[in-house]
N, C-alpha and C positions, 0 to 999 in steps of 0.2 A: 742483240743489236741495241745500240744506244739510242737515246731520245733524239728526235729530229733537231738538227743544228743547221742554221742558215748562215751563209756567208754574205748576206745582204744587209745593208743598213736599214734600221727600223724606220718605218714611216713616222716622220716628225710632224706631219700635218701642215696646214696652211692657215693663215688668218681668215676669219670669216669674211666672205665677199658676196653680198647679195646679188651683185651684178653678174658674177659667175654663175650663181644658181639660176637666175632668171634667164640667162642666155641659152640654157639647155633646150635643144630641139630633138624630137624623135619623129621619124617618118614611120608611123605604125604599119601601114600596108607593106612597105619595103622590108621592114623588120620581120614581119610575119612570113613574107615570101622567102627571105633568106634563111630563116630558121627551118622552114619546111623542106629546103633542099638538102640539109645536112644528112638526115638518115638515108637518103637515096644515093648520096654521092660517095659514101665510104663503104667498102667491102673488104674485110680482112679475113684471110683464110690460113689454116694450118699453123705453122710456127709463128707467123706474124700475129695472128689472132691471139695465140697463147702469150706472146710477149706483151701485147697491149693489155690483156686481162691481168697479167702479173703486175703491170704498172698500175692498173686500177686498184688492185688490192693494196698496194703500197701507199695509196693516198686516201684510204677509207678511215673516217672517224667512226670506229665501231661503237655503236650507240645503244644504250638502254635508258629509256625515259618513261617508265611505266609507274603507275601508282603502287603496284605491288612488287617493286624492286626489293631485293634482299641482298645482304652482303654475299651470300652464297652465289646468287645469280651473277653478281658483279665479278666475283673471283673466277667463275667459269668463263665469263665474257673476256676477262683479261687473259686467261689461258688460251682462248681462241685467238685473241689478238696477237699473241706471241707465236702461235702455231696455227696460222689461218687456214692452211690446207694440209691434207695428209702428207706425212714426210715422204712417202714413196712417190707421190705425184710431184712434189717440189724437187726431189732428186732427179726425176725423169726430165724435168724442164730446166735443170741446172741452176736452181735458185733455192738451195736448202735453207738459207737464212732469211727468207722473205717474211716480213711482218706487215701489219697494217700501219697506218700513220699515227693513230692515237686512239684512246678510249674516251668516250664522252658520257658523263653521268650527271645526275643531280648532286647538289652540294652534299647531302647526307651520305652519299656513297663515295665521296672523294677519298676518305681515309682508307677504305677497303681497296679501292683501285690503286692508290699509291703503294700500299703494302704489297699487293699482288704483283705489280709491275716492277717495283724497286728500281726506278729510273731508266728502265730499258725502253720505255715508250712514254710520250707525254700523256698526262691526264688532263682532259678538258672538262670544265664544269659549266653547265647552263646556269645562268644567273639573272639577277635583276627582275625577279618576279616572273620568271619564265612560266608559261608561254605568253601571258597577256601583257606583262610589263606595266601593271597598273597599281602595284604596291607603292607605299610612300617612298619618295625618292631617296631619303636618307637611309631607309632600310635596304633599298636596292644597292646603294654604295657599300653599305655594311656587309651585305651578302657577298659582294665581290671580294672584299677584304678577308672575310672569313674563309672563302674558298681558296684564296691564294695562301693564307696561313696554314690551311690544311694540306697543301702540297700541290694544288692545281697549277699547272704552268700555262694553261690556256683558258680563257674565259669567253664563253659565248653569251653576249648580252643581247637583250631585245630592246629595240627602240620604242619610243612612244609614238604609235601610229597616228594618234590624233594631231601631232605636230605636222606631219606630212599632209594629212587630209585637210587641215586648216591653213596650210602654207606658212606655218610659224617656223621658218628655217633657222632663225637665230636660236630659238629654244632647243631645237633638235641638235644643233651644233654644240651649244653650251652643255646640255646633258651628256652627250656622247663624249665630249672632252673631259668632263668630270669622271665619267666611268673609266675612260682610258687612264687617267691619273690614278684612280683607285686600283687599277690592275698592277701598277708598278712594273716589275720585269716580266710579268705574265703577258703573253700576247692576247690581244682582244679581237674577237670576231663579232661584228655587228650584224645581228639578224634583222632584216628589213621586213619580214612577213609580207612579201610582195603580193601574195594573193589578196591582201586586205588594203592595198594602197590605191586601187582604182584604175590607174593608167600607167602605161610604160614611161610617160614623161615624169610622173611622180617617182617611179622606180629609179630613173636616172638622176633626178635631183637628190633623192634621199641617199643614193650611192655616193654622189659627189660630196654632200655635206658630211657624211660619216667618215669618208676618207680624209677630208680636210680637217676633221676633228681628231684624227690620229688613229683610226681603226687600222689594225694590221691585216684584217680580212673583211670582206663583206660577204654576207651569207643570205641566201634567198629566203629561207623559211624556218619556222620552228619545227615543221613536220606535223603540226597540230591544226593547221588551217585547212579549209575545204579545198583550196588550190595551193599546191606547194611549188617545187621547182618545175619550170617549164623552159623549153628552148628559147622562145622569144624573150622572156625575162632574163635568161642567162646571157643571151647575145647582147642585150642592152647593158647589163652590168659589166660584162667583159670589155665592151667598147668604152664605158665610162672609166674603167681601170686604165685603159690605154691612154685616154685623154688626161687622166690625173697624172700618170707617169710623165707625159710630155710637159705638164705644168710644173710639177714638183721635183721630178727626178727620182721619185720613190716608187718601187714596185709594191703593189698591194695584192694580197691573195684573194681567191674566190672559192666559195663553198656552196654548191647546190645541195639542198637537203630536202628530204621528203619526196617520195614518188619515184626515186631512182632505185629500182629494185631488181632490174634484169641486167644481165651481162651486156646484151646488145645496146641497152640504154647507156650504160657506162661508156661503151666504145663511141657512141654518138657524141656524148659530152666531151670526151677526150679529143675527138676529131675537131669539134668546134673550138675548143680551147687552143689546140695547136694552130689552127687557122687564124684565130683572132689575136692571140697573145704570144704565141711562139713556144719553142721547146722549153725555155727556162721555167715556164709555169707548170710543166709536167712533173713537178717534184712536190714532196709533202710540205715544204715551207711556203709554197704559193698556191697549192690547190688541195682541196679535200672533198670527198663525198661524205655527206652526213647520211649514214645508212646502217642497216643491220642485215636485213634479208638479202641485200645485194651480194654479200660475201658468199652465202650459200649457193646462189645461182652461178656465180663465177667458179666456185669449186666444182660444181657439177659439170660445167663446160670444160674445165681443165681435165677432169677425169675422162670425159669423152675424147679429148685430144690425145691423151696418153693411151687409153685402152681401146678406143673405138666404140665404146658402149656408154649409153646414158644410164645413170642410176636414179633411183627415186630420190626426190628432194629431201625426204625424211632422213636420209643417210648423211646429210650435211648440216647437222644441227649447229646453231650459232652459240647458244649458251645453255 
């Protein structure tokens, strides 16, 4: 299967407008109530559940971001990305060519991933001093350029959280725009680290600024924060994407990362996405899960669907 291709125009951004940023309003109690209803409102069974779980697989950024990563581990992860579920199970559900959406690694592991995938899937690199984003700015830009030169076609950057916490929206816009320029043709996912932004209002403002600066995706978390992807944060970010599309005409992608490890959680996020943004976002060019263990649990659920039996989780190794 070839790398993800989109038929959508790329987000060109908007001029910085402080009035737009300051006009943001969030009804936090209503957001929390709405998010709480999602898991209780959706129940998928049998073939419908299997179909949605297969869709979840197709939008996973299969990820390894560990300090002890090796080229061998990355090559195994890439093999799993290309064959995410046992062939007999994929044949049984009629999707023998199913793959994940992309593979996400540190810069050092990009060449190994590129070689293993050979253009069949995108390679995403976390960049800009991930996960803290506190290295010198010129080095963050250089890291992006190095990853693109090594073959990464997607770059997951981290924003400077201090700009959000101090309300320096112009600085956030300027930095994000420069990072987008450094990405060139590679698509950029802006990681907001929402668990460290303090309020849902800050999440919405940061989302709007990053999209206006040209981000192709907005992403909840690095996966390294104490609190990562949550339904209330995701709801706010999805609604900001909808508002941005109305203002600009551009569709921007969304990526929840960290904490989405169970098949039932993936179904909940997909249901929320369908409700808030519609069917077009249920494709890899506009939605990704940042995950690793999620795939193993989905494979286990698909085995139960096909055979009627649950297997041990250790039978569904990721890498």
